[in-house]
C-alpha positions in Angstrom: 10.4 76.3 46.9 9.0 75.6 43.5 11.6 73.4 42.0 10.8 71.2 44.9 7.2 71.0 44.6 6.6 67.8 42.4 9.3 66.1 44.7 7.6 66.9 47.9 4.0 66.0 46.1 5.2 62.0 45.6 5.4 61.9 49.0 2.8 60.2 50.9 3.0 60.7 54.9 1.5 64.0 54.8 4.1 64.6 58.1 7.6 63.1 56.0 6.5 65.8 53.4 6.1 68.9 55.7 9.1 68.2 57.8 11.3 67.9 54.0 9.6 70.9 52.9 10.2 72.8 56.6 14.5 71.8 56.2 14.3 72.5 52.4 13.0 75.5 53.0 14.6 76.9 55.4 18.0 76.0 53.4 17.1 78.1 50.9 15.8 81.0 53.0 19.2 80.4 55.1 21.2 80.3 52.5 19.6 82.1 49.5 22.6 82.1 47.5 22.9 78.2 46.9 20.7 77.3 43.9 18.2 74.2 45.2 17.9 71.6 42.0 16.6 67.9 41.5 19.7 65.4 40.6 19.5 61.7 40.3 15.1 61.9 41.6 17.0 63.7 45.6 16.8 67.5 46.0 19.9 69.4 46.6 21.4 72.0 46.8 24.4 73.7 44.8 27.3 76.6 44.9 29.2 77.8 41.3 27.8 74.4 40.0 29.3 72.2 42.8 27.3 69.9 45.3 26.8 71.8 48.9 23.8 69.4 50.6 21.7 66.5 49.2 18.8 64.8 50.7 16.1 61.9 50.8 13.7 60.8 52.3 12.5 56.7 53.0 10.0 55.7 55.7 12.1 56.2 58.9 14.2 59.3 58.4 15.6 62.4 56.0 18.4 61.6 55.1 20.9 64.2 55.1 24.5 64.5 52.5 27.2 66.6 52.8 29.5 63.9 51.0 32.0 62.4 52.8 34.1 64.9 53.9 31.5 66.8 55.6 30.2 63.7 57.1 34.3 62.8 58.9 34.3 66.4 59.6 31.1 66.6 62.0 31.1 62.7 62.3 31.1 63.8 66.5 29.0 66.3 66.3 26.2 63.8 63.8 26.1 61.4 66.7 26.1 63.8 69.4 22.7 64.9 67.7 21.8 61.2 67.8 21.5 60.7 64.1 23.0 57.4 62.7 24.8 57.5 59.9 27.2 55.7 57.6 30.6 57.3 55.4 28.0 59.9 53.2 25.3 60.7 55.0 23.4 61.1 57.8 19.3 60.5 59.4 17.2 61.8 61.2 14.2 60.4 62.4 11.0 62.1 61.3 9.9 62.0 65.4 13.5 63.3 66.0 13.8 67.9 66.2 16.6 69.0 62.5 19.7 70.2 64.3 19.5 73.4 62.8 22.6 75.1 63.8 24.3 71.8 63.0 22.7 71.6 59.5 24.1 75.5 59.3 27.9 74.5 60.1 27.9 71.9 57.8 26.4 73.9 55.2 29.0 76.6 56.0 32.2 74.3 55.7 31.2 73.1 52.6 31.0 76.1 51.0 34.4 77.6 52.5 35.9 74.1 51.6 34.6 74.2 47.8 34.9 77.5 47.4 37.7 77.1 44.5 35.7 73.5 44.0 35.4 73.0 39.9 33.5 69.7 40.3 30.7 68.5 41.5 31.8 66.2 43.6 35.2 66.5 45.5 38.0 64.0 44.1 38.2 62.5 47.2 34.5 60.9 47.3 
């Protein structure tokens, strides 16, 4: 995905870079009507100008941010998937598989819940 090329090129570890590209490509192919963009130096996807899901890279994991409402809604499933989490994001360790069905449900839920949202972030964050 061209919009993420510069971001991906900055990830020094090739395994981390490849995994991040895989996840971003999957989101783009699975949800082609979402807009890929870089904001706050992080890759994310938006729908009609509202945030749907974002990602960030650290040495130990790929962080996934579906906003606090998404975290609250899927907290138990995220725990069952074995991912660490905070109020605003969950962490997929580089050596753990990506639970794509869970990621799919999170994105669909955010799109449905934010279908009429007129702001970038939910008012509840």
